[in-house]
C-alpha positions, 0 to 999 in steps of 0.5 A, spaced: 502 536 468 502 530 473 510 529 472 511 537 473 507 536 479 510 530 482 517 533 481 515 539 485 512 536 491 518 531 491 522 537 492 518 540 497 518 533 501 526 533 500 526 540 503 521 538 509 525 532 511 532 536 511 529 541 515 526 536 520 533 533 520 537 539 521 533 541 527 534 534 530 541 535 529 542 542 532 538 539 538 542 532 538 535 528 538 532 524 533 526 526 529 521 522 533 522 526 539 520 532 535 514 529 533 512 527 540 516 521 542 517 514 540 511 509 540 514 503 537 520 499 539 519 495 532 516 496 526 513 491 522 514 490 514 512 486 508 516 482 503 515 485 496 515 481 490 519 475 493 515 469 490 520 470 484 519 467 477 515 460 479 510 456 476 503 460 477 500 454 480 497 453 488 503 448 489 509 452 487 506 458 491 505 454 497 512 451 497 515 458 496 510 462 501 513 456 506 520 458 504 519 466 506 516 464 512 522 460 514 526 466 513 522 470 518 516 473 513 509 474 516 506 478 510 508 479 503 505 483 497 505 482 489 501 483 483 499 477 481 495 479 475 500 480 469 501 486 464 497 492 464 490 491 460 488 494 454 483 500 454 477 496 457 481 495 463 478 488 463 481 481 466 480 475 463 476 469 466 482 465 465 487 469 469 482 470 474 482 463 475 489 462 475 490 468 480 485 464 485 490 458 485 496 462 486 492 466 492 490 459 495 497 456 495 499 462 499 494 461 504 495 454 504 502 455 505 501 460 511 494 460 514 497 466 518 501 469 513 498 476 511 497 476 504 497 483 500 495 484 493 497 489 489 493 491 483 496 498 480 489 501 479 489 497 473 481 495 473 475 497 471 469 497 477 466 490 474 473 487 474 475 489 480 468 487 483 470 480 481 477 480 483 475 482 491 469 477 491 474 471 488 479 474 494 474 474 500 475 466 502 482 467 502 482 473 507 487 478 504 490 483 509 488 488 503 488 489 496 491 495 493 488 500 488 484 495 485 481 501 481 484 507 478 486 511 485 483 518 482 476 516 482 474 516 489 467 515 488 468 508 484 473 506 490 468 508 495 463 504 492 468 498 491 470 498 499 462 498 501 462 492 497 467 488 501 470 487 507 477 486 504 481 493 506 482 497 500 489 501 500 491 507 496 494 513 497 502 513 494 501 518 489 497 523 493 500 530 494 499 534 500 494 532 506 488 536 502 488 530 497 486 525 503 480 529 505 475 526 500 478 519 500 477 519 508 470 523 508 468 518 503 470 512 506 474 509 500 479 506 503 481 502 510 488 503 509 492 509 506 499 509 504 502 516 504 509 517 501 513 521 505 517 523 499 511 525 495 506 528 499 510 534 502 515 530 507 514 529 515 510 535 516 505 533 511 505 525 513 504 528 521 497 531 518 495 525 514 496 521 520 492 525 524 486 525 519 486 518 518 486 517 526 480 521 526 477 516 521 479 510 524 483 508 518 490 505 518 496 508 516 501 504 512 507 509 509 509 507 502 516 507 501 519 504 494 526 509 495 532 509 498 535 509 506 533 516 507 526 515 505 526 509 509 529 513 515 524 519 514 518 514 514 520 510 520 
């Protein structure tokens, strides 16, 4: 059912994006003018999984982060936790301590570098609670889906326990599915994906809902140039 639903909304999203593009071409204006005008001259991005296969030590991550900063990066995201866990969704203390050293290395390498931690919804709330407490001294920019995103109440409980912004939303379809997330204050950054949630029309509605709740929108995009253009 999830696969069929995802395919359906991907198709709807593609049609919506194409229709906006057709109108823009017909009127000979960029789509942003149809949406009310340009707001930003530049858009900030973060590097994704750019640390590569390096030793899982503070020193290695410090050096690599300094290299990324020299290349122009101001933020970066990756999942430091390793493979998906078993059905208990538990993280071992040994891995938790290892990740602490890796994150410490990133922070030492870039005191102003924004650390975005991906968790892929892998953990139970007990492990997620330990992870966010471990991360707090390093002031990450956000932690993405520390618990499975379908349990909004669990995510809300976790968000109330920490000042680290929780980010989620890449798998949600239509603006309706963002309502509970925002009403329950379960995340401080939402990540709708223009290719999954219903296209530009739906993204515009989601952005307005987020604005009314003082929540940041960081569009998710792991796709090609068409989706990148639509996200922009």
